[in-house]
Steps between C-alpha positions, in 0.01 A plus 500: 500500500673816384711682746414855584720763345664725755333833540835673565826455311748272671784685667858417410677284754722710725868416496601332823837465671634191673803572725660159434524583127731790580710297743553232233553771234236347276430683178148583379337209323478127556863411418776441751807727476699220333227431245461870425877536464512220244193624312645850458841359409345274235301792358817709485643256246191360327154621404237508773327196353820294496573609857169338603606170339835515675324556834291189446810300410712619793243548778184328383322831558266650243461874458336681213695695241336820622622429855847435365494832318352696791741365761807543278416856401417589861829361635683668211348838585638479854840386369501804271404725791788372714755540221382853423509601866854365533611711204334812646668438835841481334434825317422669831801354677757635261551667169607245236714769337697562820873451497621152587678451831761268348370187672367248251231253610513291184713398203735763361334498156126508434312530172146635473285446190153631422255421225129485425262243355132516412206297629134501401236660722125467477346712229772420244751733664875439511694625802873509569651318797839638604758256635833548675772235527790544740796263517861462606782486244744211526771358282378212288745225590300219337415606147248303299536377143216728394675808644873440506579872490286592802751644742262611776156393617222631723410302810256535790249684281184640659205672336231760555199558273207740504243637259532872575652822375877544492513745792308270734703201380821683589373551855376143544824329399687678781396229746658218299804712409566584863458137603768401250736779608476687171559843654812384688662292224842609379425478128163499329415480131168545319478258209187567293355660191493874455132569577445844649311374808790267580751785475287708737484205740880471502536873567272468805695213659874576493715755321801268461328220308688376196256496207530218246274467197396141450719367218218306339278808511769697313519213252126526436539867405782413260282232348212747454738746331615230259142411411400864439803565279442180303140595440620837369701325227853485646653155493708446813766230529364156591662502845471872568297452817732232643803715425350801675417292807854362514644850466267634768578222746877486462603849383228732623228717343710761312524337156151353527348842565696646209361226275134552594540879478638459147192290409272771636675764289452285191131432575358805682157432353460156659233515770609414857864459397597823675329383822696173503833671433441779753403243763843336469685833476351618831609181675861491391633498858269211583651284223864491610484121507876427488549710816202344672624148429850586615355626829307177553149619419241305300366665183180300447177545700378146467409489870220756475386362164458159660326668796232635266427143399558318827347747746227673299400328177515140623198565727334818379524456124343161447265410217166676545607682820358849550559649844314752707733794554465484881610135508826531303727642771378256771593212272837662420568537874459124541702425187804698613478344846530156343756603235727653766489180712316690774161329484476417871585856597252642247227261612553565872498876450182484293325270750600722793391817325169341409428408863607845623272667248217268596552582870511872428174477306342309788608765750362770273164322487504457879572868557219599264264257675597628847455861392157416364410320824632792706282744308199277557570478876537877525169554325329252732646665811395842377147375438479349850633818654229706334232260618624502859527879533209660715231685302413862584162560679229657288415863582127575558326839506283553812167678442272658762256240623128583547273349757383192317413287793134468402589444135755244594254322729232500230750401232606203696139379533348370180128408479206500257316838487163511677179505304447865594841596363474769232682278259210255505229764437564534128349263253833395348611388845214263542519140405 
């Protein structure tokens, strides 16, 4: 027997609220807080499908890949919201450019590095993710065989990444910079390449930052110059590039800049050669590597280069991965929470913000429902009031009455006319 089809469309189930869920701080869904914590943490490192397998192995709990994705991206969005609000609060509290009060909250020497890397979005679009690395400078007392000449090293490195424009990125990193005491540190250096957006970022943070051009980045420009000149027909010495790097590192940029300027004068027709040479000429003060090394500063930005791989590309640039634009920053918020060894703090803040948002939405729905009910009650009361109000008596016009007593008495008596009645005298009145 076939079941009858419903005559009206089924209404969506109304979201209900159970007070005990809020007391236990349970998150939306069927997972316990611990299970949800592990699922999101697994998905922060691995793909959503692999996170499901890890959940089965660790908890014996099965969730679908879509649930893994939805829960991770949702928690990540609240983690991003908290981090952004913290940065905005710091901007309101004080001006990052304000003069320091002389009291340092952190190490005496900090190094900030910035760089960008590209990930693939849906629709075959590549987008740049900007990353900041901030670390303390310490003397390298235990040198490795691979780097015996490394005099200083960066320790306690933390990161911040976002896919956004440079101006917004400069505002968002204020929260992490303030947490690390960047604005109160005695000495701060910016070790990075010479991109224009990075220079603008440095200008917006502090006016006394020591600017250092990444030594390996300068070496890449020297290598490009050598390739362009060789293609133009000039045979350079076999170890020209190595000699220039040695001169640049131990003696400074003066002779190196003279050499590349001489090559430009000999080959003015070579395309892009002038751009490479001018790039180095403009950054002469940023390539005083002997002075930087003597002052105990690093000259290589390997920390931020490794951050591009470890923080961003390791999770967001996998084989066949194409991200929705709205889901990139939530995942980055989780990644930097884990990379900065602050996962518990990031998770707790995201969970708390999620519950607060959920409660606020519930209160908003309640207020809307109460307002609707109040309007309905007012309409009902108004309707009852109109029904209960006394009606006005009808006005009648009095006319002069004639003496109709006989007519009234005859009208009240009804009988069959007599046979002698004139009405019966005519033929048409006869039967």
